[in-house]
C-alpha positions in Angstrom: 0.0 -0.7 0.1 2.8 2.6 0.7 4.9 2.0 -2.0 1.6 2.7 -4.1 1.0 5.9 -2.7 5.1 6.6 -3.2 5.3 5.8 -6.4 2.7 8.8 -7.6 4.7 11.0 -6.7 7.7 9.7 -9.6 10.7 9.3 -6.8 13.2 7.0 -7.6 12.4 3.8 -6.8 15.5 3.5 -4.3 14.3 7.4 -2.9 10.9 5.8 -2.3 11.8 2.8 -0.7 13.9 5.3 1.6 10.2 7.7 2.3 8.5 4.0 3.4 11.4 2.9 5.7 12.1 6.1 7.2 7.4 6.3 7.4 8.0 3.7 9.4 10.6 5.0 11.5 8.8 7.9 12.7 5.9 5.8 13.2 8.1 3.3 15.3 9.5 6.3 17.1 5.2 8.4 17.9 3.5 4.9 19.1 3.3 6.5 23.0 1.8 9.0 21.2 -0.8 7.2 20.0 -4.4 7.4 20.5 -6.1 5.1 18.1 -4.9 2.1 16.4 -7.4 2.0 13.6 -5.9 5.8 12.7 -2.5 4.8 12.2 -2.6 3.1 8.7 -4.3 6.9 7.6 -0.9 8.4 9.9 1.2 6.0 7.6 -0.4 7.4 4.2 -0.4 10.7 5.4 2.7 11.3 6.6 4.4 9.3 3.2 2.6 12.0 1.4 4.6 14.8 2.9 7.9 13.0 3.0 7.6 12.5 -1.0 6.7 15.4 -1.4 8.8 16.9 0.5 11.6 14.5 -1.8 9.9 15.5 -4.9 10.3 19.2 -4.2 13.9 18.8 -2.9 14.7 17.9 -6.5 12.7 20.2 -8.4 14.5 21.7 -10.8 11.8 25.3 -10.7 13.6 28.3 -9.6 12.8 31.8 -9.3 11.9 34.6 -12.1 14.7 36.4 -11.0 17.2 33.7 -11.7 16.3 33.2 -15.6 15.5 37.2 -16.6 19.2 38.1 -15.1 17.7 40.9 -12.3 19.8 40.6 -8.5 17.1 42.0 -6.8 13.3 41.6 -6.7 11.7 41.2 -9.7 8.5 43.3 -9.8 6.3 40.8 -11.5 3.3 42.7 -13.3 6.3 44.4 -14.5 8.0 41.7 -16.1 5.0 40.8 -17.6 5.0 43.2 -19.6 8.5 43.1 -20.6 7.7 39.8 -21.8 4.9 40.8 -23.6 6.7 43.3 -24.9 10.3 42.0 -25.8 7.5 38.7 -27.5 5.9 41.4 -29.6 9.3 42.3 -30.3 10.4 38.8 -31.7 6.9 38.8 -33.5 7.7 41.6 -35.5 11.2 41.1 -36.8 10.2 36.9 -37.9 7.1 38.5 -39.6 7.4 38.3 -44.2 8.4 41.3 -45.5 
């Protein structure tokens, strides 16, 4: 069941197995805090989803817009959108057949 949950996050096989093992270890560490044994399955799934999401986002190629734009200071997204639109317009005019 836990392998199936971890496979939804497109982690590698080893990384998914590590996440599952870490969740089982967390369960053992927190056994004293369990009040309702019937809630263990839900707790395992929720904790595994959070662990997989953290692992997946740690490897995410996402970067702030400022990194792509070459700016060192924060970017005003509205101004950046206007700049992108103007750049696209210039490029389309440049490529237009005469």
